[in-house]
N, C-alpha and C positions, 0 to 999 in steps of 0.2 A: 452527467450519462455515464460517464466512464468508470467513475467508482460504483455506480449502481452496477455496470457490467461485471467488474471484478469482483463484489460482495460475494457472489455464488462460489461456493467450492468446484464444482464441475467447469464453469466459465475459466476460472482460474487453470483449471487442468488444462483445458483446451488451448487457452495464450500460451501456455507452458511447453505445450505440445508443439505448437506452431512456431515457437522460438526456435525450434530444431531445424525448421523450413516446412515449404507449403504441403498440405496434405489433404486428400479428398475427404468428403464427408464420411464416407463408409471407413476410411483410414482412423478419423478422429473418434468415431462412434464405437469401432472394435474393443478398446479396454474398458469403455464406459458400461455400467451396470444398468442400462434405460434404454429404450426403443429408440430408432432411428428418427422419428418424428420429434420425440423430445429433444435430440442433439440438435435438430434441425432449429427449433426454437430457440435453444440458448444460443446459436450461432446468428440467429436473427437479432438478439439482444446486442451480440458484439459487434454485427456489422452496423447496427443502429446508433454505437457509441463510437463509431470510426475505429474501432481497435482491428477490427477484422476485414479483411476485404475478399470477394469470392469471384470464381468465373467460372463459367458453366461452357464446357468443350463437351458435345453429344450428348451422354447422359451421364457423363461425370462433373461434378461442381467441386472444384478445388480451393481451397481456403488459403489465405496467408496472412500473415501478421504484418499489421501499418504500424511498424516500429515508431516512426514520427509521433503519433498518437502516445506513444508511451513517454515521449520525450515531455509532452504537456504533464502528464501524470508525477515525472521526475521533477520538473521544473517546480510543482506545486508542494510537492516532499520536501525539496531541498529548502524555499523559502520557509516552510515551518519549521525544519531542523534549525535554519540560522536565528528565526525568532525565537525559540525556545534556547539556545544556546546564550544569546545575548541575555536573556531572563536570567538564566541561570549564572552567567556570569556578574550579573548584577547583584545576585543574592548572593553569590559567593564573597563579592566585594565586602557587601554589608556584612556577612558574618565575620569577616577578617577584622573589620573596624571594629564590630562588638566584642570581638576576643581580645583586641588590643586595649580597647578601652576597659575593659574588665581587669586586664594585667595591671594596667597603669592605674585605676581608680578602683582597688580592690572594696569591696563592701562589706562591713562586717555582717556576718551571719549567724548571729546567735540564735539559740532556742530556749526558752524556758525551761528550765528545769522543775520537773514535775515531783512534789513532796511525798 
């Protein structure tokens, strides 16, 4: 659900803004080219994913980023990175071995001459 929440560019902008600190829904909506209800829908998706928490005091709803939830995303990304680094290292080792074999056992690559 976290990746779904982050898949939308508007929600990513909201998360980036909340990375600077808590903000009211109105403050979050101000720079966005959409209605306040549309921003609220985006915030609901972010809250459902656990990335954002909000608190209503009087008439003002203040949102904050739940940084701990981003750690889950970072852990997943780090594991994928380690997996691909291991795969690429193995590919590099294989290609190095192939290059060494080609240098020690050169093959005669001749082409037929055409008349």
